[in-house]
N, C-alpha and C positions, 0 to 999 in steps of 0.2 A: 504494501498500500504507499509506503513512505517512497520506493522507487518511482511509483506511480505519479506520485505528486511532486515530487523533485525532480524527476527526470526531464521535463522539459526545461526547468530553470539551468540546469546542469548543463545542458545541449548548448542553450543559448548563452549562456556566460564561456563554453568552451572556443564558440565559434567566434564569439568577441573577442577572446583571448587571441587567439591565431588571425584575426584580421587584425589586431593592434601590432602582433610580430610579424605582418607579412606571410604570413603561412609558413610560417618556423616555429616546428613544434619543439625546439629545446630551450623555448622559453620556460617551458614547465620544468627542466631538470636545471638550470641557470639561476632560478630565484629560489631564494633559501625557504621561503615557506611553501611552496609550490613542492619544492625537492621534498619538504621534510613530511609532506601529507605523502607522497609518492612512498616513498620508504615506509611511514607508519604504515599502509595501505599494503604492502608487498610482505611486512613482517607479521601482519593480522592474518593473510592470507598462510603464508609459511605454518602460522601457528595453528589455523583451521586445518590444513590439509596435515602436517606432518603425524598426528595422532592416527590416523587412518590409514596412513601408508606405513606407520611401523606396525600397526595390528595386523595388517595384512602379511607382511612380510613373517611377521612371527608366526602368525598361524600356518604361512608356506613353508616355514622351519621346520616346526611342530609335525607335519603331516609328512615329511619326507623322511 
């Protein structure tokens, strides 16, 4: 539900940022605030995926 509400706003602001940077996506990596958000997002994704992957490998090694 949150994505449905915030999706259009995120898309509009992404488009605006790319227009300001003349289509250069590196603006998201050179600005400290946006870089910190990207790093935080990556860490959260890894933290969510890691336990499932570890559980799968543990289950596979037990059955071998």
